[in-house]
MIZAVO-133269 format. One record per residue: x, y, z of N, C-alpha, C in turn; chain. Coordinates in steps of 0.2 Angstrom, whole numbers. Example, Ala and Ser with C-alpha at 12.3 -4.5 7.8 and 13.67 -1.06 7.14 Angstrom:
! MIZAVO-133269
(rec (66, -28, 39), (62, -22, 39), (66, -16, 39), "A")
(rec (64, -11, 35), (68, -5, 36), (64, 0, 39), "A")
END
This chain:
! MIZAVO-133269
(rec (325, -140, 30), (326, -145, 34), (329, -151, 30), "A")
(rec (333, -155, 33), (337, -160, 29), (331, -166, 26), "A")
(rec (327, -168, 30), (323, -174, 29), (317, -172, 25), "A")
(rec (315, -166, 24), (309, -164, 20), (311, -160, 14), "A")
(rec (312, -153, 15), (314, -150, 10), (321, -152, 6), "A")
(rec (325, -154, 11), (332, -156, 8), (331, -163, 3), "A")
(rec (327, -167, 6), (326, -173, 1), (323, -171, -6), "A")
(rec (318, -166, -6), (316, -164, -12), (321, -161, -16), "A")
(rec (325, -157, -13), (331, -153, -17), (336, -159, -20), "A")
(rec (336, -164, -16), (341, -170, -18), (338, -173, -24), "A")
(rec (332, -174, -24), (329, -177, -30), (329, -173, -36), "A")
(rec (328, -166, -35), (329, -161, -40), (336, -161, -43), "A")
(rec (340, -161, -39), (347, -162, -41), (348, -168, -46), "A")
(rec (346, -174, -44), (347, -180, -47), (344, -179, -55), "A")
(rec (339, -177, -55), (335, -175, -61), (338, -170, -66), "A")
(rec (338, -164, -63), (341, -157, -67), (348, -155, -65), "A")
(rec (351, -158, -60), (358, -157, -59), (358, -149, -56), "A")
(rec (353, -147, -52), (353, -141, -50), (355, -141, -42), "A")
(rec (361, -137, -41), (364, -137, -34), (359, -134, -29), "A")
(rec (361, -137, -23), (356, -135, -17), (361, -134, -11), "A")
(rec (358, -130, -6), (361, -131, 1), (355, -132, 6), "A")
(rec (358, -135, 11), (352, -138, 16), (354, -135, 23), "A")
(rec (348, -134, 27), (349, -132, 34), (347, -137, 38), "A")
(rec (351, -138, 43), (349, -144, 48), (346, -140, 54), "A")
(rec (340, -142, 56), (336, -140, 61), (335, -145, 67), "A")
(rec (331, -142, 71), (329, -146, 78), (327, -153, 76), "A")
(rec (321, -154, 72), (318, -160, 71), (323, -165, 67), "A")
(rec (328, -162, 63), (333, -167, 60), (337, -170, 65), "A")
(rec (339, -166, 70), (343, -168, 75), (340, -173, 80), "A")
(rec (335, -170, 83), (332, -174, 89), (325, -177, 87), "A")
(rec (324, -178, 80), (319, -183, 79), (322, -188, 73), "A")
(rec (323, -186, 68), (325, -190, 62), (331, -194, 64), "A")
(rec (337, -191, 65), (343, -194, 66), (343, -198, 73), "A")
(rec (340, -195, 78), (340, -198, 85), (336, -205, 85), "A")
(rec (330, -204, 83), (325, -209, 83), (323, -213, 77), "A")
(rec (326, -212, 72), (324, -215, 66), (330, -217, 62), "A")
(rec (334, -223, 65), (340, -225, 62), (339, -227, 55), "A")
(rec (334, -230, 53), (333, -232, 46), (333, -227, 41), "A")
(rec (333, -220, 43), (333, -215, 39), (339, -212, 38), "A")
(rec (344, -213, 44), (351, -210, 44), (354, -210, 37), "A")
(rec (355, -216, 34), (359, -216, 28), (356, -211, 22), "A")
(rec (350, -210, 22), (347, -205, 17), (348, -198, 20), "A")
(rec (348, -197, 26), (350, -190, 29), (358, -189, 26), "A")
(rec (362, -193, 28), (369, -193, 26), (370, -191, 19), "A")
(rec (366, -195, 15), (367, -194, 7), (365, -188, 5), "A")
(rec (359, -185, 8), (357, -178, 6), (363, -173, 9), "A")
(rec (366, -174, 14), (371, -170, 16), (377, -170, 12), "A")
(rec (379, -176, 10), (384, -177, 5), (383, -173, -2), "A")
(rec (376, -173, -4), (375, -170, -10), (374, -163, -11), "A")
(rec (373, -160, -4), (372, -153, -4), (379, -149, -6), "A")
(rec (378, -143, -8), (385, -139, -10), (387, -136, -3), "A")
(rec (382, -134, 1), (384, -132, 8), (379, -134, 13), "A")
(rec (381, -136, 20), (377, -137, 25), (376, -132, 30), "A")
(rec (371, -129, 32), (371, -123, 36), (368, -127, 42), "A")
(rec (371, -125, 48), (369, -127, 55), (368, -121, 58), "A")
(rec (363, -120, 63), (361, -114, 66), (366, -113, 73), "A")
(rec (369, -119, 74), (374, -118, 80), (380, -123, 79), "A")
(rec (385, -121, 82), (390, -126, 81), (390, -133, 85), "A")
(rec (386, -133, 90), (384, -139, 94), (380, -144, 90), "A")
(rec (375, -141, 85), (372, -146, 81), (376, -149, 75), "A")
(rec (381, -144, 73), (386, -147, 68), (390, -152, 71), "A")
(rec (393, -152, 77), (397, -157, 80), (393, -163, 82), "A")
(rec (387, -162, 84), (383, -168, 86), (382, -173, 79), "A")
(rec (380, -169, 74), (378, -173, 68), (384, -177, 65), "A")
(rec (390, -173, 65), (396, -176, 62), (399, -181, 66), "A")
(rec (400, -180, 72), (403, -184, 77), (399, -190, 79), "A")
(rec (392, -190, 79), (388, -195, 81), (385, -199, 76), "A")
(rec (383, -196, 71), (379, -199, 66), (383, -200, 60), "A")
(rec (388, -197, 58), (391, -198, 52), (397, -203, 51), "A")
(rec (396, -207, 47), (402, -213, 46), (409, -209, 45), "A")
(rec (413, -212, 48), (420, -210, 48), (422, -207, 42), "A")
(rec (422, -211, 36), (424, -209, 30), (421, -203, 27), "A")
(rec (415, -201, 30), (412, -195, 27), (413, -189, 32), "A")
(rec (415, -189, 38), (416, -184, 43), (419, -178, 40), "A")
(rec (425, -179, 37), (429, -173, 35), (426, -170, 29), "A")
(rec (423, -174, 25), (419, -170, 19), (413, -165, 22), "A")
(rec (409, -168, 26), (404, -164, 28), (406, -158, 33), "A")
(rec (412, -159, 36), (415, -154, 40), (416, -148, 36), "A")
(rec (420, -150, 30), (422, -145, 25), (417, -140, 22), "A")
(rec (411, -144, 21), (406, -140, 17), (400, -138, 23), "A")
(rec (402, -138, 29), (397, -135, 34), (399, -128, 36), "A")
(rec (395, -124, 38), (395, -117, 40), (389, -116, 45), "A")
(rec (391, -112, 50), (386, -110, 55), (384, -103, 54), "A")
(rec (377, -102, 53), (374, -96, 53), (367, -96, 57), "A")
(rec (367, -92, 62), (361, -92, 66), (355, -89, 63), "A")
(rec (349, -90, 66), (344, -86, 64), (344, -79, 66), "A")
(rec (340, -74, 63), (340, -68, 65), (334, -66, 68), "A")
(rec (333, -60, 71), (327, -58, 75), (324, -51, 72), "A")
(rec (319, -50, 74), (314, -45, 71), (319, -38, 72), "A")
(rec (320, -35, 67), (324, -28, 67), (321, -23, 73), "A")
(rec (315, -24, 75), (312, -20, 80), (317, -20, 86), "A")
(rec (319, -26, 88), (322, -27, 94), (329, -24, 94), "A")
(rec (333, -24, 87), (339, -22, 86), (339, -14, 86), "A")
(rec (333, -11, 83), (334, -4, 83), (332, -1, 90), "A")
(rec (328, -5, 93), (327, -2, 100), (331, -5, 106), "A")
(rec (337, -7, 105), (341, -10, 110), (341, -5, 117), "A")
(rec (341, -9, 122), (341, -5, 129), (348, -6, 132), "A")
(rec (352, -1, 131), (359, -1, 134), (359, 2, 141), "A")
(rec (364, 1, 145), (366, 4, 151), (360, 1, 156), "A")
(rec (358, -6, 155), (353, -8, 160), (356, -9, 167), "A")
(rec (352, -9, 172), (354, -9, 179), (350, -15, 182), "A")
(rec (353, -19, 185), (350, -24, 189), (345, -22, 194), "A")
(rec (339, -25, 195), (334, -22, 200), (337, -24, 207), "A")
(rec (336, -18, 211), (339, -18, 217), (335, -22, 223), "A")
(rec (328, -22, 222), (324, -25, 228), (321, -32, 226), "A")
(rec (322, -34, 219), (318, -40, 217), (322, -42, 211), "A")
(rec (324, -49, 212), (327, -52, 205), (321, -54, 201), "A")
(rec (321, -52, 195), (315, -53, 190), (318, -57, 185), "A")
(rec (315, -63, 184), (317, -68, 179), (311, -69, 175), "A")
(rec (313, -70, 168), (308, -71, 163), (309, -77, 158), "A")
(rec (304, -80, 156), (304, -85, 151), (299, -83, 146), "A")
(rec (300, -83, 140), (295, -82, 134), (296, -88, 130), "A")
(rec (290, -92, 130), (289, -97, 125), (283, -101, 127), "A")
(rec (281, -106, 123), (275, -109, 124), (276, -114, 130), "A")
(rec (270, -114, 134), (270, -118, 140), (270, -126, 138), "A")
(rec (274, -129, 138), (274, -136, 137), (280, -140, 140), "A")
(rec (281, -146, 140), (285, -150, 143), (292, -148, 140), "A")
(rec (294, -147, 134), (300, -145, 130), (303, -139, 133), "A")
(rec (299, -134, 134), (302, -128, 136), (304, -127, 144), "A")
(rec (302, -133, 148), (305, -134, 154), (305, -130, 159), "A")
(rec (299, -126, 159), (298, -121, 165), (299, -124, 172), "A")
(rec (296, -130, 173), (296, -133, 180), (303, -133, 183), "A")
(rec (308, -135, 178), (315, -135, 181), (317, -128, 183), "A")
(rec (315, -124, 179), (316, -116, 182), (313, -115, 189), "A")
(rec (307, -116, 189), (303, -115, 196), (307, -119, 202), "A")
(rec (309, -125, 201), (313, -129, 206), (319, -125, 208), "A")
(rec (323, -123, 202), (328, -119, 204), (327, -112, 208), "A")
(rec (322, -109, 206), (320, -102, 209), (318, -103, 216), "A")
(rec (314, -109, 217), (312, -111, 224), (316, -111, 229), "A")
(rec (322, -115, 227), (328, -115, 231), (331, -108, 234), "A")
(rec (331, -104, 229), (334, -97, 231), (328, -93, 235), "A")
(rec (322, -94, 233), (316, -91, 236), (316, -92, 244), "A")
(rec (316, -98, 245), (316, -101, 252), (321, -98, 256), "A")
(rec (327, -96, 253), (332, -93, 257), (331, -86, 259), "A")
(rec (325, -83, 257), (324, -76, 258), (325, -72, 253), "A")
(rec (327, -73, 247), (328, -69, 241), (321, -67, 239), "A")
(rec (320, -60, 237), (314, -58, 235), (315, -59, 227), "A")
(rec (311, -63, 224), (312, -66, 217), (305, -66, 213), "A")
(rec (304, -65, 207), (299, -66, 204), (300, -69, 197), "A")
(rec (296, -74, 195), (297, -77, 189), (291, -76, 184), "A")
(rec (292, -72, 179), (287, -71, 174), (288, -76, 168), "A")
(rec (281, -79, 166), (281, -83, 160), (277, -80, 155), "A")
(rec (279, -79, 150), (275, -76, 144), (274, -82, 139), "A")
(rec (268, -83, 137), (267, -88, 131), (260, -91, 131), "A")
(rec (259, -95, 125), (253, -98, 124), (253, -105, 129), "A")
(rec (248, -107, 131), (247, -113, 135), (246, -119, 131), "A")
(rec (250, -123, 130), (250, -129, 127), (248, -136, 131), "A")
(rec (251, -135, 137), (249, -141, 141), (247, -139, 147), "A")
(rec (240, -140, 149), (236, -137, 154), (239, -140, 161), "A")
(rec (241, -147, 160), (244, -150, 167), (250, -146, 169), "A")
(rec (255, -144, 165), (260, -141, 167), (259, -134, 169), "A")
(rec (254, -131, 166), (252, -124, 168), (249, -124, 175), "A")
(rec (245, -129, 177), (242, -129, 183), (248, -130, 188), "A")
(rec (253, -133, 187), (258, -134, 192), (262, -128, 193), "A")
(rec (263, -125, 187), (267, -118, 188), (263, -113, 192), "A")
(rec (256, -112, 192), (252, -108, 196), (253, -109, 203), "A")
(rec (255, -115, 205), (255, -116, 213), (261, -112, 216), "A")
(rec (266, -110, 212), (271, -107, 215), (270, -100, 216), "A")
(rec (272, -98, 222), (270, -91, 224), (273, -85, 220), "A")
(rec (280, -87, 217), (284, -82, 214), (282, -81, 206), "A")
(rec (278, -86, 204), (277, -86, 196), (271, -81, 195), "A")
(rec (272, -77, 189), (267, -73, 186), (266, -75, 179), "A")
(rec (260, -77, 177), (259, -78, 170), (256, -73, 166), "A")
(rec (258, -72, 159), (255, -67, 155), (254, -70, 148), "A")
(rec (249, -68, 145), (248, -71, 139), (252, -69, 133), "A")
(rec (251, -72, 127), (256, -70, 121), (256, -63, 120), "A")
(rec (261, -60, 119), (262, -52, 118), (263, -50, 111), "A")
(rec (262, -44, 109), (265, -42, 103), (272, -40, 104), "A")
(rec (276, -38, 99), (283, -37, 99), (284, -31, 104), "A")
(rec (279, -26, 103), (280, -20, 106), (279, -21, 114), "A")
(rec (274, -25, 115), (273, -27, 123), (279, -31, 126), "A")
(rec (281, -35, 121), (286, -39, 124), (293, -36, 125), "A")
(rec (294, -31, 121), (300, -27, 122), (300, -24, 129), "A")
(rec (294, -21, 131), (293, -18, 137), (294, -23, 143), "A")
(rec (292, -29, 142), (291, -34, 147), (299, -36, 149), "A")
(rec (302, -37, 143), (310, -39, 144), (313, -34, 148), "A")
(rec (311, -27, 147), (315, -22, 151), (314, -22, 158), "A")
(rec (308, -24, 160), (306, -26, 167), (309, -31, 171), "A")
(rec (313, -35, 167), (316, -41, 170), (324, -41, 170), "A")
(rec (327, -45, 173), (335, -45, 174), (338, -51, 171), "A")
(rec (335, -57, 171), (338, -62, 168), (333, -66, 164), "A")
(rec (335, -69, 158), (331, -73, 154), (333, -80, 154), "A")
(rec (329, -85, 156), (330, -91, 157), (325, -96, 153), "A")
(rec (328, -100, 148), (324, -106, 145), (328, -111, 144), "A")
(rec (329, -116, 149), (333, -122, 148), (329, -128, 144), "A")
(rec (327, -127, 138), (323, -131, 134), (326, -138, 133), "A")
(rec (322, -144, 133), (325, -150, 133), (328, -151, 125), "A")
(rec (325, -148, 121), (328, -146, 114), (325, -140, 112), "A")
(rec (330, -138, 107), (329, -131, 104), (333, -130, 98), "A")
(rec (330, -128, 92), (334, -127, 86), (339, -121, 88), "A")
(rec (336, -116, 89), (339, -110, 90), (337, -105, 97), "A")
(rec (331, -103, 96), (327, -99, 101), (328, -92, 100), "A")
(rec (324, -89, 96), (324, -82, 95), (324, -78, 101), "A")
(rec (320, -80, 106), (319, -76, 112), (325, -74, 116), "A")
(rec (330, -80, 115), (337, -78, 119), (339, -71, 116), "A")
(rec (340, -71, 110), (342, -65, 107), (338, -58, 107), "A")
(rec (331, -60, 107), (327, -54, 109), (328, -51, 116), "A")
(rec (329, -56, 121), (331, -54, 127), (338, -50, 128), "A")
(rec (342, -53, 124), (349, -50, 125), (349, -42, 122), "A")
(rec (344, -41, 117), (343, -34, 115), (342, -29, 120), "A")
(rec (338, -32, 125), (336, -27, 130), (340, -28, 136), "A")
(rec (347, -31, 135), (351, -30, 141), (351, -36, 146), "A")
(rec (347, -42, 144), (346, -47, 148), (351, -53, 148), "A")
(rec (355, -54, 152), (359, -60, 152), (355, -66, 151), "A")
(rec (357, -72, 148), (353, -77, 146), (356, -84, 149), "A")
(rec (351, -88, 151), (353, -95, 153), (350, -100, 148), "A")
(rec (353, -104, 144), (351, -108, 139), (353, -116, 141), "A")
(rec (351, -120, 136), (352, -127, 137), (359, -129, 134), "A")
(rec (363, -134, 139), (369, -136, 136), (368, -141, 130), "A")
(rec (371, -140, 124), (371, -144, 119), (365, -143, 114), "A")
(rec (361, -138, 115), (356, -136, 111), (357, -130, 107), "A")
(rec (352, -128, 103), (353, -123, 97), (357, -116, 99), "A")
(rec (356, -114, 105), (359, -107, 107), (367, -108, 109), "A")
(rec (367, -114, 113), (374, -116, 115), (379, -115, 110), "A")
(rec (385, -112, 111), (390, -111, 107), (390, -105, 103), "A")
(rec (384, -101, 103), (384, -95, 99), (389, -90, 102), "A")
(rec (390, -90, 108), (395, -86, 111), (399, -90, 116), "A")
(rec (405, -87, 118), (409, -91, 123), (406, -91, 130), "A")
(rec (407, -96, 133), (403, -97, 140), (405, -91, 144), "A")
(rec (399, -88, 147), (400, -83, 152), (400, -76, 148), "A")
(rec (400, -76, 142), (400, -69, 138), (394, -66, 138), "A")
(rec (388, -69, 137), (382, -66, 137), (377, -70, 142), "A")
(rec (380, -75, 145), (376, -79, 150), (379, -87, 150), "A")
(rec (376, -91, 153), (379, -98, 154), (374, -103, 152), "A")
(rec (377, -109, 149), (373, -115, 148), (372, -119, 154), "A")
(rec (366, -123, 153), (365, -127, 160), (362, -134, 157), "A")
(rec (362, -140, 162), (360, -146, 160), (352, -145, 162), "A")
(rec (348, -146, 156), (341, -144, 158), (337, -148, 164), "A")
(rec (339, -154, 165), (336, -157, 171), (340, -156, 178), "A")
(rec (345, -152, 178), (349, -150, 184), (346, -144, 187), "A")
(rec (343, -143, 191), (340, -137, 195), (346, -134, 198), "A")
(rec (350, -136, 201), (356, -134, 204), (361, -131, 199), "A")
(rec (361, -133, 193), (365, -129, 187), (362, -123, 186), "A")
(rec (355, -123, 186), (352, -117, 185), (353, -112, 190), "A")
(rec (353, -114, 196), (355, -109, 202), (362, -106, 202), "A")
(rec (366, -110, 200), (373, -109, 200), (374, -104, 194), "A")
(rec (370, -105, 189), (371, -100, 183), (368, -93, 185), "A")
(rec (363, -93, 188), (359, -87, 191), (364, -83, 196), "A")
(rec (368, -86, 200), (372, -83, 204), (378, -80, 201), "A")
(rec (381, -84, 196), (386, -81, 192), (385, -75, 188), "A")
(rec (379, -75, 185), (376, -69, 181), (376, -63, 186), "A")
(rec (373, -64, 193), (372, -58, 198), (379, -55, 199), "A")
(rec (384, -60, 200), (391, -58, 202), (394, -54, 197), "A")
(rec (392, -54, 191), (395, -50, 186), (390, -47, 181), "A")
(rec (384, -44, 184), (379, -42, 180), (380, -37, 175), "A")
(rec (383, -31, 177), (383, -26, 173), (388, -28, 167), "A")
(rec (393, -31, 167), (398, -33, 162), (394, -38, 157), "A")
(rec (390, -42, 159), (387, -47, 155), (381, -43, 151), "A")
(rec (378, -39, 155), (372, -36, 151), (374, -32, 146), "A")
(rec (380, -27, 148), (382, -23, 143), (385, -27, 136), "A")
(rec (387, -33, 137), (390, -37, 131), (384, -39, 127), "A")
(rec (378, -40, 130), (372, -43, 127), (370, -38, 122), "A")
(rec (370, -32, 124), (366, -27, 119), (371, -26, 114), "A")
(rec (378, -27, 115), (383, -26, 109), (383, -32, 105), "A")
(rec (383, -38, 107), (384, -44, 103), (377, -46, 100), "A")
(rec (372, -44, 102), (366, -46, 99), (365, -44, 91), "A")
(rec (370, -39, 89), (370, -37, 82), (371, -43, 78), "A")
(rec (374, -48, 80), (376, -54, 77), (369, -57, 73), "A")
(rec (363, -55, 76), (357, -58, 74), (353, -54, 69), "A")
(rec (357, -49, 66), (354, -45, 61), (352, -48, 54), "A")
(rec (346, -49, 53), (344, -53, 47), (347, -50, 40), "A")
(rec (348, -44, 40), (351, -41, 34), (358, -43, 33), "A")
(rec (363, -44, 38), (369, -47, 38), (368, -55, 37), "A")
(rec (364, -58, 40), (364, -65, 39), (361, -67, 31), "A")
(rec (357, -63, 29), (355, -63, 22), (360, -63, 17), "A")
(rec (365, -58, 18), (371, -56, 14), (375, -63, 14), "A")
(rec (376, -66, 20), (380, -72, 20), (376, -78, 16), "A")
(rec (369, -78, 16), (366, -83, 12), (367, -82, 4), "A")
(rec (367, -76, 3), (368, -73, -4), (374, -75, -7), "A")
(rec (380, -74, -3), (386, -76, -5), (387, -84, -5), "A")
(rec (384, -88, -2), (384, -95, -2), (381, -97, -8), "A")
(rec (375, -95, -10), (371, -96, -16), (375, -94, -22), "A")
(rec (378, -88, -22), (382, -86, -28), (388, -91, -29), "A")
(rec (391, -93, -23), (397, -98, -24), (395, -105, -27), "A")
(rec (389, -106, -26), (386, -114, -28), (384, -113, -35), "A")
(rec (383, -108, -38), (381, -109, -46), (386, -106, -50), "A")
END
């Protein structure tokens, strides 16, 4: 992280001249840079001193450089920036589920993540409700630890919601396979491993516009981005996925290989070797 580990690395470089790289994460973008303007100059100085800047998504790279970087430093930071996503547990890649078929009788939608305001489950419910009341047989499964009881109590009132507690990766893989679409329009999100996990099991994904997963693939390739606060945006994304389900699902199981930790580790090794 830029403002914690990055600051320590910056101080070490000043004393011992040891080069460092820094990774920009969600709290850097959506907390420090956004809400602490008095620290922005320090953040930019750390980025300038780093040999390389790793962003988990192109959207975060563009936001930091376009919005928070002074004009005279934009090109410098852009040239030393590189986008490398997080990887997922090899278990999901080894057990990819190919040739998935959309459920015929019921549209099954899933979110895997903490139940809190940031994960935005209620916006998904509002979108699903508009489809549900038009006669579509639909189920929304929510898997994850409850952090906000008030939100959870609201979720329980929807007739199409089914809640399941935190699962092991083995249980979760089977749960993904029971579903058709993964939706998590988080208000903020560094990357979101569960998008990629769901992809490995053939699930098209719906993610937040401008957040960590947005920009990992061209729009429509494995799913669609949505404005988190716009339930009609979510409805439209669901409809577009249904119209081209088999093609999108097939691409998910192929393109998820991008999130292989062994390949990502090799990229980091190359960066470090070039910095020393």
